[in-house]
C-alpha angles and dihedrals in degrees: 000000000000095000093057093040089235099201093049092044093049091050090052094046091045088065090051092052094048091047089052091051090048092058115110114266095012118127127183113284116172095210094052093044092050093047092049089048093049094043092047093047091051093051094044091044090052091052091049091049090053088049092054093047091053093044101039093119096045091043087059090058095057124074096218094051104032093097095056109125100248095039092049094045095243088121126033124232090246091053092049091046092052090050092048093050096047095041094047094048093045093047093051090047094050093052093043096047098043101033117012139300094244090066090043093053091049087053091051091048090050091051092050094046093050098041103037107025110026096039098056092036092062089079094046109048142348088244082086088084090060091047092046092051089067098062087037090061099035093085087073089055092044091054094046093047090046087061100038106023084222137104090223130159096266092062092049091049090056090044090054093051093053093039096058092039091064096065101065088034096054097037089053089054091046090050093053093045097035096125093051093046093047092050089055093048098249118152104204109134120088089239123057086220090064123224100024135141087263089059091047094050089051088057089051092049094051091044087055090050088056089065099067091036089056092051095054096083090059094049094049092050099253095121145015139238097281095061090039091061094042093049093045091052091047090050093049089049090055090049090051093050090050091050089051088053090053091049098043102032092201141130092243089055090049089049090054090054090049096051092042089055091051091061096036098073100050090045092053097043095043092048089055090048092048090055091051093048090049089054095243 
C-alpha cells in the first residue's frame, strides 16, 4: 500500500475511470471498470515503486517519507524492482488485451516518463514539475482512448483540465513541505528562492489557465449548462485561493490551495459525468 502510494494512485486512476465513462457510447460495465481500475493501479503503482527506488536515500531525509518501505529498509531494492517490473507489465497487458493497445502504450509511456524522466529531473531543475504534469494528466487520455480507441478532442480536453490543475496543486504541496524538499535537494518551486511572490503568482497564472480549460468540454458538446456552471465556480474558487496565497504568502494559505485542489478534480469530473448520465 505504501510502496504504490495508494491514495495518490487511486486519485490518478479515478480520473482514468471517469474519463472512460465519459467516452461516447460507453455505458457502465462493472467488469470493464474494474479491469481499468486494476490495470491503472498496477501501472501507477509500478511508476511509484520506481520513484521510491530512485529516491530511497532522499526519502530517508524527509520526515513525511522516511517510513516508506524502501527508504526504511523494510523492502529491498531488488524486491521493489521485481514488483515494479511485474506490476507494470501486467497493467499494460490488462489494458491492451481488454481495451486496446493504444491506451496501453500511453500507459507505458506515462510510466516511463514518470519513473525515468520526471523522478531524476526533480533534483536538477524546477521544469520537472512541467514534465511530471504530463504523466499526471495522461490517465484522462488513457481512459478516453480505452473507450474510443481514438486520440480525439474529448480526451485532450480532459487531459488539459488535469494538466493545468497540477501546477497550483503541486506548488501548494511544495510550499507547505519546502524545508523537507530543500533538505533533500529537490528543486520544485518556480523560484530558486522557494516560496516567493514569484512562486505565488505562478500559482495564480495556472489557476487562471484552468478557467478556459474547464470550459472546453461545454463548447465541444461534451457537457451541458449544469456542469458548465459547477466547473466555472470551482475554477473561480481555485483562482481565489491562489490569489489569497499571493496576498498572504503563508503556509496556511498554501494549505488552503492544496486542500481546495483535492476537492476540485472530483467535483469537475463527476459534474461532467452527471451531465452525460442525465443525457445532456
